[in-house]
N, C-alpha and C positions, 0 to 999 in steps of 0.2 A: 597705107592701103586705102584709108578713107579718102585722102586727098587724091588718090589715083582712081577713085571711082570703083573700087573692088568690094568694099564693105560699107555698111551704113554707119551713121555716127556712133562711135563706140562708148561715149561717156553718158550712159543712161542706166538706171536701175530697173527700167521697165522689163517685165518678163511676160507681157501679154501682147500678142500681135493684134493690131487693129483690123477690123473687117475690111477696111479700105485698101489694105496691102495687096498688091497684085501678085499673089502666090503663083498663078499659072505662068505669068511673065518671067518670074525668077527661075522657075523650073525649066522653062523653054531655053533660057540663056545657058543653064547648066547642062543641058542635054549633050552638048558637044564638047564638054570638058572632061577631065580625068575622072569625074564622078558620074558618068553616063549610066553605069550599071546601077548605082544607088538611086539615081533619079528615076530610072525606069521602074525600079521596085516600088518607089513611093507613088508614082503615077498609077501603077497597076493595082497595088494593094493597100495604099496608104489612105490618109485622111484628106479631106478637102481643105481643112484649115488647121493650123498648128494647135497643139494642146495649150491650155492656159497655164501660166506660171502663177506664183504666189503674189507678186506685186505688180500693180497696174498704175502707170503714170501716163500723163498726156503729152509729155515733152517730146519724146522720140520713141520709135518702135524698138524692140529688142535688136541686138546686133544680128545682122543677117547679110548674106552675100547680095550684092547688087550688080556685079559684073564679073566677067571672066578674063583672066590675063590674056592679052593678045601680043604677039611678037615675042619680046623678051620674057622668058619664064621667071617665075618667082624662085628665089633660092633661100636656103638657111631658115632663120626664124620666120621670115615673111611667108615662106611657103608653108611652114608648119602651122602658123597662126591662121592663115587663110583656110587650110584644110580643116582645122578645128572649127572655125566658124561655119563652113559649109556642112560638115558632118553633123554638127549640133543642130543646125537649121533643118536638115533633112530628117534627122531623128525625131524632131517634134511633129513631123508629118507622117511618120511610120506607125504601123499598128503596135499595140501593146505586146510586150514579150510575155510569154506564158511559161510558168515554171511551177513545180510542186515541191512543197517541203516534204522531206523524207526523214523518218526516224526509224532506225533499225536496232533491234535488241538481239544480242548474241549470247548464247550459252556456251561457255568454254570451260570444261571441267567443273561444271556446276557453279561457275561464277558468271554473274550477269555483266555484260558490257553494252554500252549504248553509243550509237553514232548518229549525230544529227547533221543534216545537210539538205541539199536540194537537187532536183533534176530538171534541166532545161528542156522544155518540150518544143516551144516555138521561139526562136531568138528575135525575129522581126527587127525592132529598132536597134537591138544590140549588134546586129550584123553591120549596121551603118555607123553607129557611134562606138568605134572600136576601143575607145579610151576607158570604158567602164570596166571595173574589176569587181567581181562578186566576192564578198568576204566569206560567204558560207562555203563549206566543203561540198564538192560535187560527189554525189553517190550514184552508183549505177542502178539500173532497174533490178530489184530483188524480188524473190518469190518466197512466200511464207513457208517455213519449215525446210527451206533449202539448206543443204549441207555445203559449207564453204571451208576450204583448206586454210589453216592458220600457217602462214609462211614465216612469220617473224613475231617475236614478243620482245618488247624493250621497256625498260623502266627509265622514266625521264624525271630528273630532279630540277626544279626551276624555282625562281623567286619572282614575286610581283615587282613590277618596275614602276617608278614614278612617272607622271606624265612627261612627255618630251617637251623641250623648250619650244616656244613659238619660233617659226621662221617668219619672214616678212609675208610670205604667201598665206600661211595658216593664220597669222594675225589678221590679215585683211579679210579672210574668210570668216573669222570669228566676229569681226566688226560688222560685217554684212549680216551675219546671223542675229546680232544684237541691235540691228538698225542704227548703227553709229556711222555717220557720214554718208557720202555717196561715192560712186565709182571714181569721180573726178577729185574727191577731197581726201580719201583715205590715205593715199600715198603722202599727201601734203601733211596730214596729221602726224604720221610717223616721222617725217623729215623734221617737223617742228620739235617733236619730243627729243630727237637726237641733237638738234642745234641748241636746245636749251639744257642739254646734259641730263635729261631724265632717263634716257636709255643709251645702251651701247648697241652697236650693230653686229659685232663679231666677238662673241655670240650676241643674239638679241636678248638683252637682259636689262632689268631696272637698275639704276644707280642708287647709292645710299640715299641721295636726296629724294628720289622718287619714292622709295620705300617709306621714308620719314613722312612725306606729304600724305601718302595713302593711310599710313598708321594714324597720323594726327587727325585726319578727316574721315576716319572709318565710319563714324555714325552720321556723317553729313551726306545729304542727298546729292551734293554737287559732284561727288566722285562715283555715283552709281550710274551704270549704263542706262537705267530706266529713265532718268531725268533727261539726258541728251536725246534718247530715242523718242521720248514723248514730244520734245520740241521739234524734232525732225518730222514726226508724223503730223503734228499740228500744221507745219508749213506745207506739207503735201495736201492736207485737208483744205487749206486756204486756196491752193492752186486748182483744186478740184471743185471748189465752190461748196464744200460741205461745212466749212466754218468761216466766220467772218474775221477779218483782220483785227477789229476792235475787241472782239471776244477773246481771241488768242493772246493779244498783247496784255489784256487785263489779267488773264490766267498766268501768263509768264511773269508779270510783275509781282503777283502775289507769291508765286513759287520762289522767285529770286529773293524777295523780301524775307521769306522764312529762312532761306539759305544764309543770307547775310547776318540774320539774328543769331543763328547757330554758330557761325564763324566768329562773331564778336565775342560770344561767351567763351570760346576756346582759344582766343587770340594768344594769350601767353604760352599756353601749351604748344600751339602750332609753331610759334616763333622759336621757342627753345628747341623743339624737335628738329625743325628744319636747319637751324643754326648749327646744332651738333652734327647733323648729317653732312652738311656742307663742309664742315671742318674735317670730318672723317674722309670725305671724298677728295678734298684738296691735299690731304696728307700723303706724301709720296715716299716717305721713308725716314730713317734716322740720320741725324747729322753725324758725319764721321769725326768731327772735332769735339763736340760736347755731348753727343748722344741724345739730344732732344729731337722732337719732331721737326721735319722740314715740310713746309706747306707752300702751295702755289699762291703767289700774291700778284698784285698789279701796281706798277709804279705810277707816279703822278702823270706821266705821259701816256698811260694806258698800256704800257708794255708789260707782259707777264714774265715772272721770274720765280725762282724757288728761293725762299728765305728760311732761316732757322728761327724757331719760336723762342730760342734763348736770347734773342736780340733785346737789349743792346749789349748784353754780356758776350754774345757770340755774333759776329758779323758775317758768318759764312753764307754766301749766296751762289746760285748757279743761274745762268741764262737758259731760256727755253725757246724752242721754235715758236714763232708767232702765228702758226696755223695748225689746225688739226686738234684732236683730243689728246690729252695727256693722262695716262693711267699708271697707277702704281703696279709694279710687277712683284714686289716683295723681295726682289733680288738686290744684291750689292755687287759692285764691280770687283772682280778678283784682283785687279791691279792697285786700286786706290780706295776701295771701300765706300765710294760715293753711291747714292741710290741709282738704280737702273730703272728707267721708265719706258713705257710703251707709247709710241706716237701713232695715232690713226687719223689720217687725213682722207677726206672724201675722194673716192676715185683712185686711191693709191693703196698699195699693200702696207700693212702695219709693220713697224720696225722697232727694235729696242735700242735704247740710247743711254750710255753712261753720261750723267749730267756734268761731270768734271771735264771742262774743255782742255785742261792741261794734263789729262791722264796720259800715261805712257802708252796705253793701248791705242791711242789715236795718232801717235807720232809715227811718221813713216820710218821703216827700218832701213838701215844703210846696208848696201850690198857690197 
């Protein structure tokens, strides 16, 4: 859509529109689009300039519409993303929504019950940005000492739930909240973590090696979000002319020198911890011949395979696919007792595989 001239440059963290942006010109273009009703609402009752976001940079303005589809209509994800950009832009020009918090106390058979919620008075921008979902309960207008019929009483037993796992979307949102990376680099950071076997993607979770690294470096600044965020902010300050390059480089060298000193002190601990974790991660099951662990190894030619840790007393080996991640399932084949692994290749659905190429389960049956 950017290349088609429909939206502005998307890879920016800026949330403050510059005064030089031609707001009236953009609204004029959108007048004859599917958003004419929302545009008219903004022109009649909105602001002359969008509200300010939290982060201001000078590279590019926030993402906004710059054109209207002509001829062939947008479809699928393109249509939905374009609508999101337009509605978000128009919402920044709309008036504030007005609501009131409501607390209601009820006396039922001399027992006090309380309900907290809110009542929406003027929706304004919320009529435009239809994606917003209020987490509070909506309560109707109530009158003091009003008698209300109790239509239902129920007892609910529940348990507290642990935090949900990160999805790629929620992880990127958390990185943005912690000022880690930029819009154009956050996806790349996740891809690097996956390619280096620090995380799995289905589900999104740390590998034993990643956990070992974090545990070993728990007291080190290098794994704290604050350190990376500080470096990111310093680079923004340089581009904005608030700090000099020389000053920032000197501070960074001092900080990294302290990090290296702390790493040097913990070298043996880190080495042992990571080595043990990598061995655990590379262990994919028990050898069906001698019962010892079978681990992923690399041949002299760089080919990966599974070998028994009982070598040289046990020469049992299995070949592996030379692409994708290999993960232990904890299962053994019902036919031959060889370990069953899970293969996950980028862009493909994961599948389970018995490592024994001679297993009877892989031989075609005669009809």
